[in-house]
N, CA, C and O atoms as a printed pandas DataFrame, in Angstrom:
     atom_number atom_name residue_name chain_id  residue_number  x_coord  y_coord  z_coord
0              1         N          MET        A               1   77.796   -1.313   99.904
1              2        CA          MET        A               1   77.444   -1.676   98.551
2              3         C          MET        A               1   76.917   -3.108   98.529
3              4         O          MET        A               1   77.413   -3.978   99.244
4              5         N          GLY        A               2   75.941   -3.328   97.724
5              6        CA          GLY        A               2   75.425   -4.668   97.545
6              7         C          GLY        A               2   74.319   -5.034   98.508
7              8         O          GLY        A               2   73.517   -5.920   98.215
8              9         N          GLY        A               3   74.257   -4.371   99.653
9             10        CA          GLY        A               3   73.216   -4.679  100.623
10            11         C          GLY        A               3   72.004   -3.790  100.419
11            12         O          GLY        A               3   72.125   -2.644   99.986
12            13         N          LEU        A               4   70.847   -4.323  100.732
13            14        CA          LEU        A               4   69.628   -3.543  100.592
14            15         C          LEU        A               4   69.189   -3.042  101.957
15            16         O          LEU        A               4   69.042   -3.821  102.899
16            17         N          SER        A               5   68.978   -1.724  102.057
17            18        CA          SER        A               5   68.532   -1.141  103.321
18            19         C          SER        A               5   67.009   -1.170  103.379
19            20         O          SER        A               5   66.348   -1.588  102.429
20            21         N          ILE        A               6   66.474   -0.731  104.481
21            22        CA          ILE        A               6   65.025   -0.714  104.674
22            23         C          ILE        A               6   64.367    0.232  103.676
23            24         O          ILE        A               6   63.237   -0.007  103.250
24            25         N          VAL        A               7   65.055    1.290  103.303
25            26        CA          VAL        A               7   64.507    2.236  102.333
26            27         C          VAL        A               7   64.315    1.550  100.982
27            28         O          VAL        A               7   63.297    1.747  100.319
28            29         N          HIS        A               8   65.285    0.752  100.582
29            30        CA          HIS        A               8   65.169    0.020   99.324
30            31         C          HIS        A               8   63.968   -0.933   99.351
31            32         O          HIS        A               8   63.220   -1.023   98.378
32            33         N          TRP        A               9   63.789   -1.645  100.475
33            34        CA          TRP        A               9   62.670   -2.580  100.599
34            35         C          TRP        A               9   61.326   -1.849  100.573
35            36         O          TRP        A               9   60.365   -2.351   99.991
36            37         N          LEU        A              10   61.248   -0.677  101.191
37            38        CA          LEU        A              10   60.013    0.105  101.176
38            39         C          LEU        A              10   59.680    0.587   99.764
39            40         O          LEU        A              10   58.522    0.554   99.345
40            41         N          ILE        A              11   60.688    1.026   99.047
41            42        CA          ILE        A              11   60.467    1.458   97.660
42            43         C          ILE        A              11   60.019    0.272   96.814
43            44         O          ILE        A              11   59.083    0.388   96.023
44            45         N          PHE        A              12   60.679   -0.852   96.976
45            46        CA          PHE        A              12   60.308   -2.051   96.227
46            47         C          PHE        A              12   58.874   -2.479   96.554
47            48         O          PHE        A              12   58.117   -2.836   95.652
48            49         N          GLY        A              13   58.498   -2.445   97.823
49            50        CA          GLY        A              13   57.141   -2.805   98.230
50            51         C          GLY        A              13   56.106   -1.858   97.651
51            52         O          GLY        A              13   55.040   -2.286   97.208
52            53         N          GLY        A              14   56.429   -0.540   97.656
53            54        CA          GLY        A              14   55.509    0.433   97.081
54            55         C          GLY        A              14   55.300    0.215   95.590
55            56         O          GLY        A              14   54.175    0.307   95.098
56            57         N          ILE        A              15   56.365   -0.070   94.877
57            58        CA          ILE        A              15   56.256   -0.346   93.437
58            59         C          ILE        A              15   55.466   -1.626   93.200
59            60         O          ILE        A              15   54.658   -1.690   92.274
60            61         N          ALA        A              16   55.689   -2.648   94.028
61            62        CA          ALA        A              16   54.960   -3.914   93.883
62            63         C          ALA        A              16   53.466   -3.704   94.092
63            64         O          ALA        A              16   52.651   -4.281   93.372
64            65         N          ILE        A              17   53.102   -2.884   95.074
65            66        CA          ILE        A              17   51.680   -2.612   95.311
66            67         C          ILE        A              17   51.085   -1.827   94.148
67            68         O          ILE        A              17   49.944   -2.071   93.757
68            69         N          LEU        A              18   51.844   -0.891   93.594
69            70        CA          LEU        A              18   51.350   -0.139   92.440
70            71         C          LEU        A              18   51.152   -1.038   91.225
71            72         O          LEU        A              18   50.161   -0.910   90.505
72            73         N          VAL        A              19   52.096   -1.944   91.000
73            74        CA          VAL        A              19   52.012   -2.834   89.836
74            75         C          VAL        A              19   50.901   -3.860   90.018
75            76         O          VAL        A              19   50.108   -4.088   89.105
76            77         N          LEU        A              20   50.843   -4.471   91.180
77            78        CA          LEU        A              20   49.857   -5.519   91.419
78            79         C          LEU        A              20   48.488   -4.963   91.772
79            80         O          LEU        A              20   47.473   -5.633   91.579
80            81         N          GLY        A              21   48.456   -3.784   92.269
81            82        CA          GLY        A              21   47.187   -3.215   92.715
82            83         C          GLY        A              21   46.921   -3.599   94.157
83            84         O          GLY        A              21   47.270   -4.696   94.593
84            85         N          GLY        A              22   46.310   -2.699   94.885
85            86        CA          GLY        A              22   46.066   -2.942   96.311
86            87         C          GLY        A              22   45.142   -4.110   96.560
87            88         O          GLY        A              22   45.367   -4.895   97.481
88            89         N          GLY        A              23   44.095   -4.238   95.747
89            90        CA          GLY        A              23   43.127   -5.318   95.946
90            91         C          GLY        A              23   43.724   -6.683   95.699
91            92         O          GLY        A              23   43.475   -7.626   96.450
92            93         N          ARG        A              24   44.516   -6.788   94.639
93            94        CA          ARG        A              24   45.130   -8.082   94.318
94            95         C          ARG        A              24   46.115   -8.485   95.411
95            96         O          ARG        A              24   46.182   -9.651   95.799
96            97         N          PHE        A              25   46.876   -7.513   95.900
97            98        CA          PHE        A              25   47.853   -7.803   96.942
98            99         C          PHE        A              25   47.160   -8.271   98.218
99           100         O          PHE        A              25   47.599   -9.236   98.844
100          101         N          SER        A              26   46.068   -7.585   98.609
101          102        CA          SER        A              26   45.368   -7.995   99.824
102          103         C          SER        A              26   44.691   -9.352   99.634
103          104         O          SER        A              26   44.604  -10.131  100.583
104          105         N          ASN        A              27   44.210   -9.649   98.420
105          106        CA          ASN        A              27   43.630  -10.966   98.154
106          107         C          ASN        A              27   44.682  -12.064   98.283
107          108         O          ASN        A              27   44.409  -13.134   98.827
108          109         N          MET        A              28   45.882  -11.792   97.782
109          110        CA          MET        A              28   46.957  -12.790   97.893
110          111         C          MET        A              28   47.311  -13.032   99.348
111          112         O          MET        A              28   47.503  -14.178   99.754
112          113         N          MET        A              29   47.401  -11.967  100.142
113          114        CA          MET        A              29   47.735  -12.115  101.550
114          115         C          MET        A              29   46.615  -12.843  102.292
115          116         O          MET        A              29   46.883  -13.618  103.210
116          117         N          GLY        A              30   45.361  -12.598  101.901
117          118        CA          GLY        A              30   44.241  -13.312  102.510
118          119         C          GLY        A              30   44.298  -14.798  102.207
119          120         O          GLY        A              30   44.014  -15.625  103.074
120          121         N          ASP        A              31   44.667  -15.143  100.967
121          122        CA          ASP        A              31   44.800  -16.548  100.597
122          123         C          ASP        A              31   45.932  -17.212  101.365
123          124         O          ASP        A              31   45.812  -18.361  101.788
124          125         N          VAL        A              32   47.031  -16.488  101.545
125          126        CA          VAL        A              32   48.152  -17.032  102.322
126          127         C          VAL        A              32   47.714  -17.267  103.761
127          128         O          VAL        A              32   48.040  -18.299  104.346
128          129         N          ALA        A              33   46.983  -16.327  104.332
129          130        CA          ALA        A              33   46.509  -16.479  105.714
130          131         C          ALA        A              33   45.560  -17.670  105.845
131          132         O          ALA        A              33   45.633  -18.414  106.824
132          133         N          LYS        A              34   44.668  -17.856  104.862
133          134        CA          LYS        A              34   43.766  -19.005  104.897
134          135         C          LYS        A              34   44.539  -20.310  104.818
135          136         O          LYS        A              34   44.211  -21.278  105.505
136          137         N          GLY        A              35   45.564  -20.333  103.983
137          138        CA          GLY        A              35   46.386  -21.533  103.866
138          139         C          GLY        A              35   47.101  -21.858  105.162
139          140         O          GLY        A              35   47.177  -23.020  105.559
140          141         N          ILE        A              36   47.624  -20.838  105.821
141          142        CA          ILE        A              36   48.320  -21.062  107.091
142          143         C          ILE        A              36   47.343  -21.559  108.154
143          144         O          ILE        A              36   47.668  -22.465  108.922
144          145         N          LYS        A              37   46.146  -20.971  108.199
145          146        CA          LYS        A              37   45.146  -21.402  109.175
146          147         C          LYS        A              37   44.727  -22.845  108.946
147          148         O          LYS        A              37   44.599  -23.617  109.896
148          149         N          SER        A              38   44.511  -23.215  107.670
149          150        CA          SER        A              38   44.108  -24.596  107.402
150          151         C          SER        A              38   45.235  -25.572  107.704
151          152         O          SER        A              38   44.984  -26.696  108.139
152          153         N          PHE        A              39   46.477  -25.151  107.477
153          154        CA          PHE        A              39   47.615  -26.004  107.812
154          155         C          PHE        A              39   47.696  -26.223  109.320
155          156         O          PHE        A              39   47.885  -27.350  109.780
156          157         N          LYS        A              40   47.551  -25.143  110.087
157          158        CA          LYS        A              40   47.590  -25.267  111.547
158          159         C          LYS        A              40   46.451  -26.143  112.051
159          160         O          LYS        A              40   46.637  -26.947  112.963
160          161         N          LYS        A              41   45.265  -25.985  111.453
161          162        CA          LYS        A              41   44.116  -26.792  111.855
162          163         C          LYS        A              41   44.377  -28.263  111.562
163          164         O          LYS        A              41   44.055  -29.130  112.375
164          165         N          GLY        A              42   44.959  -28.541  110.406
165          166        CA          GLY        A              42   45.271  -29.921  110.057
166          167         C          GLY        A              42   46.310  -30.533  110.978
167          168         O          GLY        A              42   46.238  -31.717  111.306
168          169         N          MET        A              43   47.282  -29.723  111.397
169          170        CA          MET        A              43   48.301  -30.226  112.308
170          171         C          MET        A              43   47.743  -30.438  113.710
171          172         O          MET        A              43   48.209  -31.315  114.437
172          173         N          ALA        A              44   46.747  -29.641  114.096
173          174        CA          ALA        A              44   46.195  -29.738  115.443
174          175         C          ALA        A              44   45.225  -30.902  115.588
175          176         O          ALA        A              44   45.044  -31.425  116.688
176          177         N          GLU        A              45   44.598  -31.312  114.483
177          178        CA          GLU        A              45   43.645  -32.415  114.577
178          179         C          GLU        A              45   44.374  -33.704  114.900
179          180         O          GLU        A              45   45.418  -34.013  114.327
180          181         N          ASP        A              46   43.804  -34.440  115.823
181          182        CA          ASP        A              46   44.401  -35.724  116.188
182          183         C          ASP        A              46   43.978  -36.766  115.179
183          184         O          ASP        A              46   42.792  -36.910  114.879
184          185         N          ASP        A              47   44.941  -37.487  114.659
185          186        CA          ASP        A              47   44.614  -38.600  113.782
186          187         C          ASP        A              47   44.062  -39.736  114.621
187          188         O          ASP        A              47   44.245  -39.781  115.838
188          189         N          GLU        A              48   43.388  -40.647  113.953
189          190        CA          GLU        A              48   42.857  -41.794  114.679
190          191         C          GLU        A              48   44.017  -42.574  115.281
191          192         O          GLU        A              48   45.000  -42.854  114.595
192          193         N          PRO        A              49   43.910  -42.926  116.558
193          194        CA          PRO        A              49   45.010  -43.672  117.167
194          195         C          PRO        A              49   45.119  -45.064  116.535
195          196         O          PRO        A              49   44.124  -45.660  116.121
196          197         N          ALA        A              50   46.326  -45.549  116.476
197          198        CA          ALA        A              50   46.563  -46.872  115.905
198          199         C          ALA        A              50   45.906  -47.924  116.793
199          200         O          ALA        A              50   45.906  -47.793  118.017
200          201         N          PRO        A              51   45.350  -48.957  116.186
201          202        CA          PRO        A              51   44.717  -49.993  117.007
202          203         C          PRO        A              51   45.763  -50.690  117.868
203          204         O          PRO        A              51   46.884  -50.952  117.431
204          205         N          ARG        A              52   45.377  -50.975  119.071
205          206        CA          ARG        A              52   46.296  -51.634  119.993
206          207         C          ARG        A              52   46.406  -53.100  119.624
207          208         O          ARG        A              52   45.411  -53.734  119.276
208          209         N          ARG        A              53   47.590  -53.629  119.698
209          210        CA          ARG        A              53   47.827  -55.031  119.362
210          211         C          ARG        A              53   48.092  -55.808  120.632
211          212         O          ARG        A              53   48.709  -55.310  121.574
212          213         N          GLU        A              54   47.623  -57.014  120.635
213          214        CA          GLU        A              54   47.907  -57.894  121.756
214          215         C          GLU        A              54   49.321  -58.417  121.594
215          216         O          GLU        A              54   49.753  -58.666  120.468
216          217         N          PRO        A              55   50.066  -58.592  122.699
217          218        CA          PRO        A              55   51.474  -58.976  122.597
218          219         C          PRO        A              55   51.712  -60.323  121.907
219          220         O          PRO        A              55   52.705  -60.462  121.192
220          221         N          GLY        A              56   50.851  -61.306  122.092
221          222        CA          GLY        A              56   51.104  -62.621  121.527
222          223         C          GLY        A              56   50.457  -62.843  120.168
223          224         O          GLY        A              56   50.648  -63.899  119.566
224          225         N          ARG        A              57   49.710  -61.887  119.680
225          226        CA          ARG        A              57   48.950  -62.059  118.447
226          227         C          ARG        A              57   49.773  -61.623  117.243
227          228         O          ARG        A              57   50.428  -60.581  117.279
228          229         N          ILE        A              58   49.742  -62.413  116.180
229          230        CA          ILE        A              58   50.443  -62.080  114.945
230          231         C          ILE        A              58   49.395  -61.823  113.877
231          232         O          ILE        A              58   48.501  -62.643  113.665
232          233         N          ASP        A              59   49.504  -60.682  113.202
233          234        CA          ASP        A              59   48.573  -60.353  112.138
234          235         C          ASP        A              59   48.884  -61.181  110.899
235          236         O          ASP        A              59   50.014  -61.633  110.710
236          237         N          ALA        A              60   47.875  -61.375  110.060
237          238        CA          ALA        A              60   48.059  -62.147  108.832
238          239         C          ALA        A              60   49.039  -61.462  107.892
239          240         O          ALA        A              60   49.804  -62.138  107.203
240          241         N          LYS        A              61   49.032  -60.143  107.850
241          242        CA          LYS        A              61   49.953  -59.420  106.972
242          243         C          LYS        A              61   51.398  -59.607  107.413
243          244         O          LYS        A              61   52.294  -59.694  106.574
244          245         N          ALA        A              62   51.632  -59.668  108.706
245          246        CA          ALA        A              62   52.991  -59.808  109.210
246          247         C          ALA        A              62   53.555  -61.191  108.917
247          248         O          ALA        A              62   54.775  -61.356  108.910
248          249         N          ALA        A              63   52.712  -62.188  108.675
249          250        CA          ALA        A              63   53.190  -63.548  108.449
250          251         C          ALA        A              63   53.512  -63.820  106.986
251          252         O          ALA        A              63   54.047  -64.884  106.674
252          253         N          GLU        A              64   53.207  -62.900  106.080
253          254        CA          GLU        A              64   53.480  -63.119  104.664
254          255         C          GLU        A              64   54.980  -63.070  104.399
255          256         O          GLU        A              64   55.665  -62.199  104.934
256          257         N          PRO        A              65   55.501  -63.976  103.593
257          258        CA          PRO        A              65   56.933  -63.943  103.272
258          259         C          PRO        A              65   57.249  -62.798  102.311
259          260         O          PRO        A              65   56.360  -62.263  101.647
260          261         N          VAL        A              66   58.523  -62.433  102.249
261          262        CA          VAL        A              66   58.988  -61.377  101.360
262          263         C          VAL        A              66   59.707  -62.031  100.188
263          264         O          VAL        A              66   60.524  -62.932  100.378
264          265         N          PHE        A              67   59.400  -61.574   98.971
265          266        CA          PHE        A              67   59.991  -62.133   97.766
266          267         C          PHE        A              67   60.791  -61.060   97.045
267          268         O          PHE        A              67   60.484  -59.872   97.144
268          269         N          ASP        A              68   61.825  -61.489   96.314
269          270        CA          ASP        A              68   62.549  -60.540   95.478
270          271         C          ASP        A              68   61.843  -60.405   94.137
271          272         O          ASP        A              68   60.782  -60.997   93.944
272          273         N          ARG        A              69   62.408  -59.637   93.203
273          274        CA          ARG        A              69   61.713  -59.364   91.949
274          275         C          ARG        A              69   61.599  -60.584   91.047
275          276         O          ARG        A              69   60.771  -60.603   90.136
276          277         N          ASP        A              70   62.422  -61.607   91.289
277          278        CA          ASP        A              70   62.348  -62.834   90.489
278          279         C          ASP        A              70   61.355  -63.830   91.076
279          280         O          ASP        A              70   61.097  -64.868   90.466
280          281         N          GLY        A              71   60.805  -63.541   92.226
281          282        CA          GLY        A              71   59.830  -64.421   92.852
282          283         C          GLY        A              71   60.447  -65.391   93.841
283          284         O          GLY        A              71   59.752  -66.269   94.351
284          285         N          ASN        A              72   61.727  -65.257   94.122
285          286        CA          ASN        A              72   62.374  -66.115   95.100
286          287         C          ASN        A              72   62.116  -65.589   96.507
287          288         O          ASN        A              72   62.162  -64.386   96.765
288          289         N          ARG        A              73   61.846  -66.524   97.403
289          290        CA          ARG        A              73   61.560  -66.140   98.784
290          291         C          ARG        A              73   62.863  -65.704   99.447
291          292         O          ARG        A              73   63.850  -66.439   99.438
292          293         N          ILE        A              74   62.856  -64.496  100.024
293          294        CA          ILE        A              74   64.054  -63.971  100.674
294          295         C          ILE        A              74   64.052  -64.335  102.155
295          296         O          ILE        A              74   64.994  -64.951  102.653
296          297         N          ARG        A              75   62.992  -63.953  102.850
297          298        CA          ARG        A              75   62.870  -64.232  104.278
298          299         C          ARG        A              75   61.417  -64.037  104.669
299          300         O          ARG        A              75   60.610  -63.511  103.903
300          301         N          ASP        A              76   61.107  -64.471  105.870
301          302        CA          ASP        A              76   59.773  -64.199  106.386
302          303         C          ASP        A              76   59.736  -62.759  106.852
303          304         O          ASP        A              76   60.691  -62.247  107.437
304          305         N          ARG        A              77   58.628  -62.127  106.583
305          306        CA          ARG        A              77   58.468  -60.723  106.944
306          307         C          ARG        A              77   58.391  -60.591  108.464
307          308         O          ARG        A              77   57.700  -61.361  109.131
308          309         N          GLU        A              78   59.110  -59.603  109.001
309          310        CA          GLU        A              78   59.093  -59.375  110.438
310          311         C          GLU        A              78   58.156  -58.224  110.749
311          312         O          GLU        A              78   57.835  -57.406  109.888
312          313         N          ILE        A              79   57.732  -58.183  111.982
313          314        CA          ILE        A              79   56.799  -57.142  112.419
314          315         C          ILE        A              79   57.510  -55.825  112.507
315          316         O          ILE        A              79   56.899  -54.816  112.859
């Protein structure tokens, strides 16, 4: 009791196809497949590698101090 067997799922699927229509259901599955393919493609593409930094060089952004909301200097920003 309470569990759904494969027969229940098949009946539910058949009713869903009848209600939604075969064409609409296949269109939805096609859209899902396109979404999965585009997601995989996006994950497979290599992002631009981060620029290499020289060990002794400090960027201008890293040297800016950090302030609290009142404008008081808290500390120098670390890399």
